[in-house]
N, C-alpha and C positions, 0 to 999 in steps of 0.2 A: 256645586254651583247652587244647588237648591238650599242648602244649609245658609249659604252667605244671603240669598234673598230673603229667608225667613228672619235672620238676624237685622238685616236692613229694614223689613217691615215693623219689627218689634221697635227699633230705635225711633221710626217715625212716629209710631203711635205714643211713645214716651214723650217725644217733643211736643207732639200735639196736646197732649194732656197738660204739661207743663206750661204751655202757652196759654191754655184756657184758664189754668190756674192764676197765671200772672194778670190776664186781663179781668178777671173777676175781682182781683185785689184792688187792680187800678179803678175800675169803674165804681167799686164799692167806696173807694177812698174819696174819690172826687166828686161822687153823686152823679155819674154819667151811667147810663143804661145802654151800652153798646153791646149786641149780640153779636158773636162771631160770625155766625151763620144763621139763617131762619130756620125755623121748624121743618119745612119741606126737605131741606138739603139734609137735616139730621137724620131723618127718616130714611132718606136715599142712601146716606152714608151706610146706617145700619144695615139696611137691605142687601147693599153690594158686599158688606163683610160676611153676612150669613151665607150670600150666594158663592161667594170665593172659598169659603170653608167647605160647603157642600160638594161644588165640582171637584176641589182637591181630594177629597175622601172618595167620591165615586170614580176618579181616575186611578186612585190607588187600588180600588176593588177591581177595576177594568184590568189593570195590569197583573193582579193576582190571577185573575181568570185566564187571562191569556196566556201566561206561564204554565199554568196547571193544565190547561188543555193541550198546550204544545207538548209538554212533558208526557201526558198520558198518550197521544197520538204516536209518539216517539216509541215507548215502551210497548204499546199495543201492537204497533207494527213489526216489532221484534218476536213478540209472543206469536203474532199469525205466522211468521215464517217458521218458527219452531214446531207449532201445531200442524201446519200443512205439511212438514216433512214427514211428522209422525203418522199423520193420517194417509199419505201416499205410501211409505212403507207397509202399512196395515193392508191397504189396497192391493199393493203388489204381492203379499203373501197370500191373501184370500184369492186373487185371481189365479195364482200359479197351482194352488192345491184346492180349487174348487171342484175338480172332477174326480178327486179321491173321496169325496164325501166326509171329510173331516168337519165336525161341527165348529172346531176352532177356526177354520177357514171361512165358514159362513159369518161367524161372529167377528172376526178381524175385518172382513169385507164390510158389514154393516157399519163397525165402528169407524172405520177410515171414512166411508161415503159421508155419513153423519157429521163427522168433525170438518169435513171440507166444506159442507153446507153451513154449518156454524160459523166457520172462519169467513165465508161470504158475507153472512150477516155482520160479522164485526167489522169487515171492510166497509159496508155500507155505513155502520155507525160511525166509523172514523172519518169517513168522507163527509158525512153531514155536519160532525162536529167541526171539522175544518172550514167547510163552506159557509155554514149559517151561524156558528158562534164565534170561531177563531178570527176569521177575516173581518167581519162587521166591527167588532170590538176594537180590533188593532187599528183599523182605519179611523174609528173614533178617536183613539188616543194620540195618533199621529196627524190628526186631521186640522184645517185651518180654522174652523169656528171658534174652538176651545182657545187657540192662540190668539185669535182677533178680539175676543171677549176679554182675555186677560190683559192685552195691550190697553184697551180703552179703560179697564179699571185702573190700570197703572198710571195712565194719562190724568184720570179724575183724581187720584190720590196727589200727583204732582200739582196739578192746578189748586187743589184745595189747600196745600202747604202754602203757595204762593198768597192764596186769598187770606190766609191767617197772617202771613207775614205783613200784608198790605193793610190789613185792618189794624194791626199792632203800629204801623207807620202812621195811620190816620188819627190813631188815638194819641199818639205822641204830637202831632202837629196841633190837634186841638187843645191839648194841654199849654202847648208853647204860644198858642193864639192867646189864650187866656191870660197868661202870664205877662207876656211882653206888651201885647194890645195888638189893635187892628191895623197893622203896617201892611204895605202893598205886598212886599215881598213874602211875608208869612202867610197873609191871606191867599196869594197865588199858589203857594205851595200845598197849603191845605186843600183847596179846590181840585188841583191836579192829583193829590193822593186820593181823595174821595171819588173823582171820576174813574181813575184806574182800579179801584176797589169795585166799583159798580160793573166795570166791564169783566172783572174776574168772577164775580157772582153770577152773571149772565152766562158766561162760558161755563162755569162750573155746573149751573142748574141744567143746561142743554147735554153736557157730557155726562151728567150723572144719570139723566133719563136713557141715553143711548147705551151706556155700559150696563144699566139694569136690565134693559130689555135683551142686550146681547147675552149676558150670564144668565137669565132665566130661560132663553131658548136653548143654550147649552145644558143647562140643568135638565130640562125636560127631554132633550134628545139622549142625554147620558142614561137617565132613568128609562126611558122606553127601550132602547137598544140592549141594554144590560139585563133588564127582565125579560126581554124576547129572547135573549141568548139562554138565559139560564132555563126558561120553559123550553126552548127547542131542546136543550140538551137531556131535560127529563124525559120528554117525548120520545126522543131518539133511543135513550136507554131503555125505557119501558117497552118499546117495539122490539127492540134488541132482545132482552130477556124474555120477553113472550114467545118469540119465535125460536129462541134456542130452548126453551122449556118444551115446546112442543115437538121439536126434533130428538131431544133428550128422552121424552116419553115414548115416543114411537121406537127409538132404538132400544129402550128398555123393555118394551114389549116384544120385539122381535128377538131379543138375546133370552129373554125368559121362555118363549115359545120353544126356540132351538134348544135350550136346556131339557125342557120336558121331553120333546121328540128324541133327544138323545138317550135320556133315561128309558123311554119306553122301547126304543130299539135294542138298547143294552139288554133290558129285561127279557126281550123276544129272542134275542141271539142266544143267552144263556139257557133258556127254556126249550129251544128247539131240540137240540140234542138229546136232552132228557126224555121229551115227548117220543122222538124217533126210537129211542131204545126201549121206551116202555111198550111202544107199538108193536115191535119185533117179539118181545117178551111175551106179551098177550097173545099173539099169533101162535107161537110155540106152545105156550100153555094150552090154549083151546085145541090144538092138535093133538096134543099127547092125552088129553082128557075127553077125546071124543068117543064115541059108541065102540066098543071093541067089535061088535058085529059088522058096524060100517067099514072099520079097518081091514076085517078080515074077508069082507065081500070084495073089497076093492083090491085085496092081494090076490084073491082067487080069479078075480076077473082079468087082472093083469097077467097071471100065469097062464091062463086059458087063451089069452089073445097072443101071447108070445108063442105057444104051442101052436095054434093056428097059422100064424105066419111062417113058422119055421117049416110046417109041412107043405104049405102051398106055395109059399113066396121066399124061398130060400135067398136067392140073389138079392132081393130087397132088404131081407134082415140083415144081410151082409152090409149092405150099404149103410143102413141106418146105424149099425153097431159102429161102422168106421166114423161116421159123422160124430156120433155120441163121444166116442173116444177122443176126437178132436176138441169138441166142447169141454170135456172134462179135463183135458191136459191143459187148456187154457184158464179154466178156472182153478185147477190146481196151482197155478202160480201166485193166486192171491194169498195174502196173510190169513191166519187162522181166524184172527177176531173178525175180519171183515167177510171171509168167504163162508164162516158158518150161516150168519143169516141169509146171505145171498144164495146158499146151498138150499136152505129150506125153501126159500121163494121160487127157485129153480124146481125143485121137487114137487111143490104145489102145483106149479104150472104143468109139469110133466103128468102128474097124475089125473089133473084136469083133462089134458088132452088125451090121455090113454084110454079115460072112460069115455069120451066121445069117440074116439077111434074103435072102441070095443062095440059101441052101440052101433055105429055104422056098418061094421064088418059082421056083426050077428045078423043085422037085416039081410046083408048081402048073403050070409049062410042060408038064411031061410028062403030066400028067394031062388038060391041054387037048388034047393030040394023041391021046387015046384015043378021043374021041367029040365029036360035035357038040353033044349034049345037055349034057355037061359043060361044053363051052366056053360055052354060053349063060349058065350060072350062075356061071361062075368070076370073071368080072370084078367083080361085085357083093361076092363074098367077100373076094377079094384086095384090093379097095378098102377095106374095112372094117378087115382085117389090116393093111394097110400103113399106114393113118392111126393105129392104135393103136401098131404097131411105132415109128413116127415120134414119137408123143407120150411113149411110154415112153424113147426114146433122149434126147429134150430134158429129160424129167423127171430121168432118171439122171445127164444131164450136168450139170444145176443142182445137184443133190444131192453130186455129186463134186466141184464148184467149192467149194460150201458147206462139205463136210468138209475139203476142203484148206485153207481159210481158218480154221483152228483159231486162235483168239486167242493161244494159248501159243506158235504156231510162227510168229508175225509177226516177220519181220525188220526191222531197221532201213531206213528208206525205203519200206517198204510203203505202198501207198495205202490209202484208207479201204474198210471192207467195206460193200457196198452204197451208196457215197457217204457212208458216216459214219465218222468215227475212233472208236476205242475211248475208255474214259475217260482221256484224257490230262490230266496235271496238272503243274505247275511244283513242284520241290522244291529246298531248299537243302542243300548237303552240310555235315554237322556233323562228320564224322570222315572223314580221309583213307583212300583204299584204292588198293592197289597191285595191278594184274591179274596174275593167275597163268597164264591161259591165254588164247587167242586170243579166246574168246567173251566176256571180261570186260572192264569199262570201267575207265579210271584216273580217280579223282575226288581233288580237292583241296579242303580247307576253304573255305567261302563261294562255290564254284561252284554254278552252277544247272543242274538237270537237267530234261529232259522226260520224265517217266516215262509210259512206254507201257502197261506192265502190272505188275501186282504178282502173283507167284506165291505159292501158300500154303506154300511151303517156305522163306520168308524172304527170297527173293531178287526183284530187281525189274529189269525191262529198260527202258532208255531211251538217251537222246541227248545228248551234251554236247560242246560245242566241235566239232561236225561229226562226231563219232565216236559209235557205238552199241555197246552191249554189256551185259551183266549186272553188277549190284553188290548187296551187301546192303542189305535195305531198311531196317535200323535206322541205316543212316549217312547217311539223308537225313531232312529234315522237310518236310512239305508246306506250300507258300507260296501264297496267293491270287494274289499277282503278283510280278514280279521286278523290281529296281532297273532303271531306265533304261540304265544303264551296261553291264548284263549281260544285256539282253535278246537272246534268240537268234532264229533267222530265223523269220519269222511263219508261214511254210508248215508248220511243225512242229505248230502248234497249230490250223490250219483244215482 
């Protein structure tokens, strides 16, 4: 339809040009100076042609903007749904594994939360584009002012064509009047044609002014609304990208901080076993290199104390020996690697208590030699003191043994605490891991690991293929049971 209108407009312009050329030839031939229209009408006609072309171009631009914004909103809405689903999945994983202390859980939770905020900003952008850009321009395209102005222009063109035809009729009547003579019939027809031409010129002038004003108003509104829509689009996108950049900067800082904390905890976890072993070796070395006279004096004091207790308090000595056997039998169930440093710690504690007991009992022996009355009351006091000191020694020995059995310091091959294993479970390797230090464990995909403990810093300790060490907790997944082809030694889980 639009192509037919353009073709009709071109034909009208060609006919008008041909008529003007014919009139110029006629007026030049017969010496008449008949202007088709006056100068103001020509200016009005040119102005309307310019306004018509401008409004058509602006309307095409508005249509392109509307189509582009509509497509952008549709595609972005689908992207919002996809990214929102991804963010929700990340938040779900981070929430479920937050208590395990995995760095990945914190990172995914921050990632999901940040992307949910970014998608909210995108929704605000799309809403603003739809309300302040798409709708106003679309209303302008389909609105009545533009159609009314074009209808006035169309009427102006029709009347102008009628005026041109009437002008040709007047010229023809004037030529006939000159050739035939001033007859009544010819004169009446000439006057009638001239009066009709005058009316058409008046109507054409008024309609031209009205059409020009309407087209100028439409053009101004088109320019204003389109420019405002583009400016609103730029401001909305600027605000959106600024807010998204702030969210991404914050997310990046949080993830970098999480990475640094993870590396620090990893370094601490690998250095703790080395420091603990070094401390125990230093204690053994310092005791073995101590003064021989001190060791001899301690041994002599211990022998004298045992003789004193045997002579004066045989019953208490038997009780203490029985309790010591119980403690030693419990300590004997420990593995050699673990019981050795523990035995040294117990020996050190026993020696200290022995020296203190010796000092107290020597004082009692001195006081016994001072008088017979004191001697009669001393055995019962010493008896109660000796029994209390023996009980304290056993209690502190058991406490020291319990403290030394910290679950975080259990080494591979350690037996169960109090006859029971910690919370062991089987896990499958989902990501390979190459050990960087002596305390770490090499892992391959689809291997099965017996996990002994899970530290809060994101590392776990376990055994795989006869080797034990530390590895990242996120590299394995817990399994209820392992395949028969990959079942490890049963003593690891018993």
